[in-house]
C-alpha positions in Angstrom: -0.2 0.0 0.1 1.4 3.5 -1.1 0.9 6.1 1.9 1.1 9.8 1.0 -0.2 12.8 3.8 0.1 16.5 4.7 2.4 17.7 7.0 1.5 21.0 8.9 0.0 21.8 12.4 -3.6 21.9 13.9 -5.1 20.4 9.8 -7.4 18.9 10.7 -9.3 20.7 8.6 -7.5 20.2 5.6 -8.9 20.3 1.8 -5.7 17.7 0.9 -7.1 14.6 2.7 -10.5 15.3 1.3 -9.9 16.0 -2.1 -6.9 12.4 -2.4 -9.9 10.5 -0.6 -12.4 11.6 -3.6 -9.6 11.7 -6.2 -9.2 7.7 -4.7 -12.5 6.9 -5.3 -13.4 8.6 -8.1 -10.3 7.1 -10.3 -10.5 3.9 -8.6 -7.4 4.1 -6.8 -7.4 1.0 -4.0 -3.1 1.1 -3.4 -2.8 4.5 -1.7 -4.0 6.2 1.5 -3.7 9.7 2.0 -3.4 11.0 5.7 -2.9 13.9 8.2 0.4 14.4 9.8 -0.2 16.8 12.5 3.1 17.8 14.4 3.7 19.9 16.8 7.8 20.8 16.0 9.2 20.6 12.9 11.8 18.1 14.7 9.5 15.2 15.0 9.1 15.0 10.5 12.5 13.0 11.1 10.9 9.9 13.1 7.1 10.1 10.5 9.7 9.5 7.8 11.1 6.8 9.8 8.4 5.2 11.0 5.8 5.3 8.4 6.2 2.2 5.7 5.4 3.1 2.5 5.6 6.5 2.7 6.0 7.9 -0.9 5.7 11.3 -0.9 4.3 14.3 1.4 2.5 17.6 1.0 3.8 20.6 3.8 1.5 23.3 4.6 2.0 25.8 6.9 4.3 26.2 9.1 6.5 24.0 7.4 7.0 25.4 3.7 10.2 26.9 4.7 11.3 24.6 8.3 11.2 21.4 6.5 13.8 22.7 3.8 17.2 21.0 6.1 15.7 17.9 6.0 15.5 17.0 2.7 18.6 15.7 0.4 17.9 17.7 -2.5 15.4 20.5 -3.7 14.1 21.2 -6.8 15.8 24.5 -8.3 12.2 26.1 -8.4 11.6 25.5 -5.1 15.3 26.3 -4.2 14.5 29.8 -5.5 11.3 30.3 -4.4 12.7 28.9 -0.7 9.6 27.3 0.1 8.3 24.0 -0.5 4.8 22.8 -0.3 5.7 19.1 -2.1 8.2 16.0 -1.1 8.9 12.8 -3.2 10.6 10.0 -1.4 12.5 8.3 -4.0 12.8 4.4 -4.0 16.2 4.6 -2.8 14.8 6.6 -0.1 15.8 10.1 -1.1 13.9 13.4 0.2 13.2 15.9 -2.9 11.6 18.9 -2.5 9.3 20.2 -4.6 6.9 23.8 -4.7 3.9 23.4 -6.7 2.6 27.1 -5.2 3.8 28.3 -7.9 2.0 26.1 -11.1 -1.5 26.7 -8.9 -1.3 30.3 -8.6 -0.3 30.7 -12.1 -3.0 28.4 -13.2 -5.3 30.0 -11.4 -5.0 33.5 -12.0 -4.2 33.0 -16.1 -7.6 33.0 -17.2 -8.6 36.6 -15.4 -5.2 39.0 -16.6 -6.0 41.9 -19.0 -3.2 44.3 -20.4 -3.5 46.9 -17.2 -2.4 43.9 -14.7 1.5 45.0 -14.8 1.5 45.7 -11.0 0.7 43.5 -7.6 0.1 44.1 -4.1 1.6 40.5 -2.4 0.1 41.1 1.4 2.1 38.9 3.9 5.3 37.9 3.6 5.3 34.1 4.9 6.0 30.9 2.6 3.4 31.4 0.3 4.0 34.9 -0.5 7.6 33.4 -2.0 5.8 31.2 -4.2 3.3 34.0 -5.6 6.2 36.5 -5.9 7.9 34.0 -7.9 5.1 33.1 -10.1 4.6 37.0 -10.9 8.0 37.4 -12.2 7.4 34.5 -14.5 5.0 36.3 -15.6 6.4 39.9 -16.3 4.4 41.9 -13.4 5.9 43.8 -10.9 4.9 43.4 -7.4 5.0 44.8 -3.5 5.0 43.6 -0.5 2.5 44.8 2.2 3.3 43.7 5.9 3.0 45.3 8.8 6.2 46.4 9.6 8.7 48.0 6.7 11.5 46.1 6.1 14.3 45.7 3.1 11.8 43.9 1.1 8.8 45.4 2.1 7.8 48.3 0.6 4.7 49.2 2.0 2.9 48.6 5.5 -0.6 48.6 5.9 -0.6 51.8 8.2 1.2 53.8 5.4 -0.9 52.2 2.3 -2.4 55.1 0.3 -5.8 54.9 -2.0 -3.2 56.2 -4.7 -1.4 53.4 -3.9 -4.5 50.5 -4.6 -5.0 52.6 -7.7 -1.5 52.1 -9.3 -1.6 47.8 -8.2 -4.1 46.2 -10.3 -3.6 42.7 -8.6 -4.0 42.2 -4.9 -3.1 39.0 -3.5 -4.1 38.6 -0.1 -1.5 35.9 1.8 -1.9 36.0 5.2 -4.5 34.1 7.2 -6.7 37.1 7.8 -10.4 35.6 6.9 -10.1 32.1 7.1 -12.5 30.3 9.2 -13.7 30.5 11.7 -12.4 34.3 12.0 -14.2 35.2 9.2 -14.7 39.0 9.7 -11.1 39.6 9.7 -9.6 40.7 6.7 -6.2 42.9 5.9 -6.4 46.6 6.6 -5.9 48.3 3.2 -7.7 51.1 1.6 -11.0 49.4 0.3 -12.7 52.2 -1.4 -9.7 52.5 -3.7 -10.7 49.3 -5.5 -12.9 49.2 -8.5 -13.6 46.9 -12.3 -9.9 46.9 -12.9 -8.9 45.4 -9.6 -7.9 41.2 -9.4 -8.3 40.4 -5.8 -7.0 37.0 -4.9 -7.2 35.4 -2.0 -5.3 32.1 -1.1 -7.8 31.0 1.3 -10.7 28.7 0.4 -12.8 28.2 3.7 -15.0 30.5 3.4 -15.2 30.3 -0.4 -15.8 34.5 -0.1 -13.9 36.0 2.9 -14.1 39.5 3.7 -11.2 40.6 1.8 -13.0 39.4 -1.5 -16.8 40.4 -0.3 -15.3 43.7 0.0 -13.7 43.9 -3.5 -17.3 42.5 -5.1 -18.6 45.4 -3.9 -16.1 47.5 -5.5 -16.9 45.4 -8.9 -13.4 44.2 -9.1 -12.8 40.3 -10.1 -12.2 38.4 -7.4 -11.1 34.6 -7.1 -10.3 32.3 -3.9 -7.9 29.8 -3.3 -9.5 26.8 -4.0 -8.3 26.3 -7.8 -5.1 27.2 -7.1 -5.1 24.3 -4.3 -7.3 21.9 -7.1 -4.3 22.7 -9.5 -1.5 22.0 -7.2 -2.9 19.2 -5.8 -2.7 17.0 -9.3 0.9 18.8 -9.9 2.1 17.0 -6.5 -0.1 13.6 -7.8 1.9 13.5 -11.2 5.1 14.6 -8.8 4.5 11.7 -6.6 3.6 9.7 -10.3 3.0 6.5 -8.0 1.7 4.4 -11.1 
């Protein structure tokens, strides 16, 4: 029996396990299981690999996308450049190889909505996911700036300094923070929403709820709004092809 799973912390809500169970049912895949490996500390990762017989691959979610990297034998070039891993393949020889499929999933779900005027983006948040988003935007030829609570070398705007003019100048806004995730559905990143209009795309990596307060506020101002669900589906299929168990 081939085993796959998700590595993370407090992941009982996880999309991946439900998605793969459904996939295995629908496609009559009988020889593979998918389970959650919920750990409080990345140091427990080694014992999971050692003690889980027939483990062939893992997805990695918050907060371990960066922390898991030193434990891997090899990191794919793109994942290395991004600086975050969300898919691990365990080879026949037992080597752990890290990949990043966030990039693929994000590009594939954003692309159908892009118009020529979508030249500049704001990335809200600076965690592991935001690095993959930045990498994807670069590949799409879209320039970007980070927004965070504090200014630093790579953070151009803080939430306190962001103006309506900044919103006007950046017509793609991507929420990479957990703000607005169920059950805290009344939270949203603190940006000047009144400056958003029909030329904007608001993309939220969150998929539960399917319309966050961030997206609702964008929709009210006629922006195109996209949640994280398709991105997750695309990256799950990409991970499956990396594991390629059959």
